[in-house]
N, C-alpha and C positions, 0 to 999 in steps of 0.2 A: 691725520694718521696717527701723529703721538697723541692728540688727543682721546681716540680709538682705542689705541694701546693701552693708554691709562686706563681706561675705565674698564677694559678688558681686566688688566693686573688687579685693578679694585676688586672686581669678584671674586675675584680667583684669593685674593687676599682674606675677604672677608671669609670666606669659606674655609681658610685655614688655621686662619687665628680668632675669629670670631669680632664681630660689631664691635662691643665695648673696648676690644684694645685697638681698634682700627681708626677709632672715632677723631681724636685728635690729629692724628697723622694725615687722615685724608681732606680736614679742615684746612691746615696747612696746605696742603697739596693744591686743592682748589684755589686758592688763593693765586694760582698761576695762571697765565693768561694765555690764551688759544695760539694768539698770531706770536710766537717765539719764544716761548715757556719763560716769560720773565717773571721774577718773583715779586710779590706785591705783601703788604702788610696782612698777616692773618685777621680773618674776621671774627667779630665773638661768636660762640657758640655756645649752646645749650650743655649743660654738665652730661652724663650719661648719667648720672645720681638726680640732677634737679636741683642742687645744692652743692654751693660751697661755703667752707667758713674759714673765716679770714680773722686770726685773733691778734690781739694787742698782745705785748709780754709783760711789762713790767703791771703788777698789780691785778694782771687777769690770769697767765699761767700761775705765775708765783707773786706772794708781797712782799718783791722784792724791794720798793723803793727804800721803807724805815729799815731795815735790817741789813740791807743789800749796797744800795748804792751810797744811801746818804753816809754809813759805815764808809765805806771806800772813799768817798770824797774827804773824810774827815783825817784822814788815815795818811792822805796826800800833802792835804793842808800841814798835819803835824811833820812830817817831812820835811815839807819845805820851808819850816819853821815861820809859818804865820802865824799870827796873833789871834785868830776865829776858827770858831767850828759851828757845824748847822745843828741848833737842835734839832729834837724831832717834830716841835711845832712849827719851827724857822721852815725847817726843809718842807715840810706840808705845804707851806704858801709858795714856796718855790718851785714845787711841781706847776705853779700856774703856768711855767716856760716851758716850752716844749725842747727838748736838745741838751745835754750835758753842756757842752763847750756854751752853747747859749744861754744855761741857767746860771753857772760862773760868772758870764759877762757880764748878765742883769744884775747877779748880786754886788759885785765889785762897782757898778755904777750906780746903785744904793735903791735896786729895785725894793719897793713898797718901805723904805728907810732903814731896810735890815742893816747895811754895810754902812756907815756914817764916814768911817774916815777913808775911804777910798781904796785905789788898789795901792797893793803892796811897796814897799819901798824900791828904788829904781823905775819903777814904773808909772808915776805922778804925775811926768810931763808929757804925753804924748804929741806925736806929729798931729793929730788930729783926736775929737772926740766920737768923730761919726762912726757909725756902725751899718755892717751890710748885712742883710738879713739876719739881724740880732748878733754878728761878730764884729770886733773890732778891726776899723781900718787901717788903724797903727799897725804895723806891723812888730815890733815886737810884742805888745800886748797879744795879738792873734795867737803868735809863737808862744807866750806863754800859756793862753788858754789851752791851746792845742797839746802842748805837754802836760800838763795837770791833767787833762783828761784821757792821754794814752796809758799816762800812769796809773790811773784811776781804772781803767778799763780793765788792767791786769791784774790789780788786786781785786777787781770785783770776779773774775772768774775764777782766781784763786779761792773767793770765798763759796762761790759756786758750787766748783770743784770739791769742797770739803763737806758739802752736803747740808748745809747749817739751815739754808733756807728750803725747805717744801714747797712742791706743788699746791696750789689751792685746790678743797675740795672737789671734786667731778670733772676736772679739767682731763685727768690721764682715761675717765671711762669715758666723755664725749668723743674724745681722740679715739679709743679703740672700736668705739660705736661706728665713729664717722669711715676710720680705715674699712671695715669689714661690708661699709655700705658702699665702698668706692667713692669716698667726695672728697673733693680736692682740698687740701689743709694748705694753709700761710700764714707766718706771721707777720705783722706790718707794727715795725715799731721804730720811735724813733733813738731808739738805743744804738750802741756799737754792733753791728751785726757779729764779729766776733763773741762778744757779749750774749748777744741772744742763742746763737749757736751753741755754746758751752753749755748755757742754762739747759735748751730742748735735750741736746745729747744726754748731758748728764742726770737731768731727772727723768726724762721718758726713756732711755736706750737708743741705742744705735737703729733699732729695725724702725722704730718711730719716728725718730728723728731724720729718717730717710725719705718719708713721705710727704715731708713741710716743702714748699718754697718758702725764701726771705726775703725781705725788702725793709730794710732796716736801714739806721744811721742818714749817711748823707746819699743817700741812694737817688733821692728826689730834692731840688733847691728850696721848696717850701715847705714846711713840717706842719705836723696836725696843731691848730685846726685847719688849715689846707686838706683838701682833698686827695692830694698830689699822690702820694704811698698808697691811696686804695687805688685812684684809677691805673698807676702803674701796674698795680697786680692785676687787675682786672686785665688789662691790655696784653700784659707777657702772659699769661696764664688762659689766654681766649676765653677769658669767663664773661658768659651775659651777668651785669649786674644785678639785673630782676631775680637772680636767682645766688648774690651773695648774701651773706649773714655776716655782720661785724660782730665781735665779740669784744667789749670796749669797758672800763671803768673809769673814765673821767668824761670831764664834760667835752674837753676839747677834741676827744678821741671822738667821742659822739658825734659833734660837730663834722668831724671830719669824714665819716660815714654816711650821714645826712647829705652832706654836699655832695657825694659821689654817688647819691643816687642809691646806697644800697640799706638793707634794713640792720638794724641794731639793738641789740643786746646788751643792758649792761648790767656787770656784774659790781656792785659799789665795793672797792678795797678801804682800807686804813685811812687815807686822805682823802677821799672823795666820795664820803658820807653825805655831805653837806652840799655836794655839787650841782650842778643845773644841768639836767638833762634830757631840758625840752625837746619832743621830736622821737625821743628813743621811742623803739618798736615794746621794749619791756624793760622793767627797770628790777633786779633781784639781788640779793645779798650775796650770792655766790650760786654756782652750778649744783652742788650739791650734789648728797648717795642717797641711793634708795632707802628709806627707812631710817635716815637721819633723823627724823623729827622736822626738817625745815623742808624748803621750797628744791625741787628735785627736778632740773633741767634734761631734759633726753632729746636725741637729734629728733623726734616727730615734732615736738615745741618749737624747733629752729626753722625746722621745713613750715610751722603753722604761721611763721612771723612774714613770708613771703608774700 
């Protein structure tokens, strides 16, 4: 009886609201079993538009690494009286490490030989040198990188809010085309979620911002190049991976997308020109604009990658 009533009400809702509005709700409801109405995990579904776009943030939406994150990290180092800063070239190499806290840890541990004098005064003698998922197991060192990263995130948000860092060419156009076609949108980034949200809302406006889902920072235990963040996005949004196109700018981001079984378009950025993009479905310098004299990626081009 319960199932019969559900099916009758399903047809009534479609008649009133239209099929596209009801699609996702029905997918979730059909995960209810007939014997007791027990909820189960939502199954993957085809999107109404046959396409979903999952953006990386830094280097894809805006070229934030050099003039945003690097500047904010250096301001924190200066505030704390540290005797080092990250040059443009040096920070480019540090971007090989995903995640800000992990990046600082790698640097202070001598990543690529850049930081030869070790940790700042007072942190030279840890209880252990071991790391877990790229972060110190020593409590004081872990507290330090967390404090530094929290302050860096606040400074980065202020910087983005000032409008200093613009969107990359073509980003807003592709987002608007996607919204018009009812294509699901998400940002999947190793960056702090508050910082990513600030960037999207500030540079795209509240109406576009409301159309995005966000999967950022420590939302998954393993960061790129592992596929966890893209797997999570597909699961939480109820997406069929065969209909997902990821837009990335880095080698590790491309690896994450392909390991998740998704198509990947690479838009090379300041720090990623020479990286290995093996397996990418298409590589461009930017999304571009019509009449701009260069490449111009349209929604149809993204769909053609599937």
